[in-house]
C-alpha positions in Angstrom: 0.0 0.0 0.0 1.4 3.2 -1.1 2.0 5.7 1.8 1.1 8.6 -0.7 -2.5 7.6 -0.3 -2.3 8.3 3.6 -0.4 11.4 2.8 -3.2 12.7 0.5 -5.9 11.7 3.1 -4.3 13.5 5.9 -3.6 16.7 3.8 -7.3 16.7 2.7 -8.6 16.0 6.2 -6.5 18.8 7.5 -7.9 21.4 4.9 -11.4 20.3 5.1 -12.2 18.0 8.0 -15.0 15.6 7.2 -17.9 14.8 9.9 -17.2 11.0 9.1 -13.5 11.4 10.1 -14.6 13.4 13.2 -17.0 10.7 14.2 -14.1 7.9 13.8 -11.6 9.9 15.7 -13.9 10.7 18.6 -14.7 6.9 18.6 -11.2 6.0 19.0 -10.6 8.8 21.6 -13.4 7.5 23.7 -12.2 3.8 23.2 -8.5 4.7 24.3 -9.5 6.7 27.3 -11.6 3.9 28.6 -8.6 1.5 28.1 -5.6 3.4 29.2 -6.4 2.9 32.8 -5.4 -0.7 32.6 -1.8 0.2 31.4 0.8 1.0 34.1 3.2 3.0 31.9 5.9 4.2 33.9 9.4 5.8 33.7 11.9 3.7 31.5 9.2 1.5 30.0 9.4 0.9 26.0 6.2 1.7 24.2 5.7 0.7 20.5 2.8 2.7 19.0 2.0 0.9 15.5 0.1 3.2 13.0 0.4 6.1 15.4 -1.2 8.7 13.1 -1.0 12.4 13.7 -2.9 12.7 17.0 -0.7 11.8 19.7 -3.5 10.0 21.5 -1.0 7.2 22.5 2.3 8.8 22.5 1.5 11.9 24.5 0.2 10.2 27.8 2.8 7.7 27.8 5.5 10.2 27.0 4.1 12.3 30.1 4.7 9.3 32.3 8.3 9.5 31.1 8.0 6.1 29.1 10.2 5.8 25.9 7.7 5.7 23.0 8.5 4.7 19.5 5.9 5.7 16.9 5.7 4.2 13.5 3.3 5.1 10.7 3.1 4.5 6.9 2.3 8.3 6.5 5.3 10.7 6.4 2.7 13.4 6.8 1.2 11.8 10.0 4.6 11.7 11.4 5.5 15.3 10.7 2.2 16.4 12.3 2.7 14.1 15.3 6.2 15.4 15.7 4.9 19.2 16.1 2.4 18.0 18.7 5.0 16.2 20.8 7.4 19.4 20.5 4.5 21.6 21.5 3.9 19.3 24.6 7.8 19.4 25.3 8.0 15.6 25.2 10.7 15.3 22.5 13.1 13.5 24.9 10.6 10.6 25.3 9.6 10.0 21.8 11.1 8.7 18.6 9.7 8.4 15.1 9.7 6.2 12.0 7.9 6.1 8.5 7.4 2.5 8.2 4.9 0.0 6.4 3.7 -2.7 9.0 3.4 -5.1 6.0 7.2 -5.5 6.6 9.0 -7.1 9.5 9.2 -4.8 12.5 12.8 -3.3 12.5 13.6 -3.9 16.4 15.5 -6.5 18.4 13.7 -9.1 20.4 12.1 -8.6 23.7 12.4 -4.8 23.7 9.0 -3.5 24.4 6.9 -3.5 27.7 3.7 -2.4 25.7 2.5 -2.5 22.3 -0.4 -0.5 21.0 -2.1 -0.4 17.8 -5.4 1.5 17.4 -7.5 0.9 14.2 -4.3 -0.1 12.1 -4.2 -3.7 11.9 -7.3 -3.9 9.4 -4.8 -2.2 6.8 -2.1 -5.0 7.2 -2.6 -7.7 4.7 -0.5 -10.3 6.3 -1.9 -10.2 9.8 0.0 -13.5 10.9 3.5 -12.0 10.1 2.6 -8.8 12.1 1.5 -10.8 15.1 4.7 -12.8 15.0 6.7 -9.8 14.9 4.7 -8.1 17.8 5.4 -11.3 19.9 9.0 -11.0 18.8 9.7 -7.6 19.9 7.7 -7.8 23.0 9.1 -8.7 26.5 7.7 -11.9 28.2 5.4 -9.9 30.4 4.4 -7.3 27.8 1.1 -5.8 27.5 -0.4 -5.6 24.1 -3.6 -3.7 22.9 -4.9 -3.9 19.3 -8.2 -2.7 17.8 -9.2 -3.9 14.3 -11.8 -2.2 12.2 -11.4 1.5 12.1 -14.9 2.7 10.8 -17.6 3.1 13.4 -21.1 1.8 12.6 -22.6 5.4 12.9 -25.3 5.8 10.1 -23.6 8.7 8.6 -20.3 6.5 8.1 -22.3 3.7 6.6 -23.7 6.2 4.1 -20.4 7.7 3.4 -18.7 4.3 2.5 -21.5 3.5 0.4 -21.2 6.5 -1.6 -17.6 5.8 -2.0 -18.2 2.5 -3.5 -20.6 4.1 -6.1 -18.0 6.6 -7.0 -15.4 4.0 -7.4 -17.8 1.8 -9.5 -18.5 4.9 -11.9 -14.9 5.9 -12.3 -15.0 8.8 -9.9 -12.1 9.6 -7.9 -12.0 8.6 -4.4 -9.3 8.4 -1.7 -9.5 5.3 0.2 -6.9 3.0 1.1 -7.4 -0.8 0.8 -8.3 -2.7 4.2 -8.6 -6.3 5.2 -11.1 -7.9 7.3 -9.5 -9.9 9.9 -11.9 -11.6 12.3 -11.5 -11.1 15.9 -11.4 -15.0 16.2 -8.6 -15.3 13.9 -6.5 -12.6 15.5 -7.2 -14.4 19.2 -6.1 -17.7 17.6 -3.0 -16.3 16.0 -2.0 -15.1 19.6 -2.9 -18.3 21.2 -0.8 -20.0 18.6 2.2 -18.3 19.7 1.6 -18.9 23.4 0.2 -15.6 24.6 -1.9 -15.7 27.9 -4.8 -13.7 29.3 -6.1 -12.8 26.0 -9.1 -10.6 26.3 -11.7 -9.6 23.5 
């Protein structure tokens, strides 16, 4: 998948934010705020933020607790925007950034991370089995991992929007929409079980 698609999407949304994007972002914010209390990020921990995007919803609260956060995203534009937010929050000492496609092997040593977080990103990864193997490899034995799958909420406006996108594509009209893959929750859980993960919660 070309990172240019994501750069174009972020540029377009920055100039003219759509209600559909706002719904998705609000949905993710609510989801993460409800879960973050289960993660005891502390000074010196290593956190891997896969598909970090430009928001800083993972990086900023982790860095405020003096954890070391490594942010990966396929979009150069997302990374640039996130860097600005991190700088504004004066948290540069705790964050590192990398433009990276998660369809490739994660470029870090074994047993490095205490936490691996990926919000609404795995659905854009074709080889989910390889990604989970890589997550397992770079995670410490007692690491905590949090993944969410489908990005798009089931709000009626979103259903209408993506239906219209389908018609635009069918009739040859330009639409900016990255390809995504429907990995079932059961398949993801089975893959984690296969590599001996314990305490898996849905």
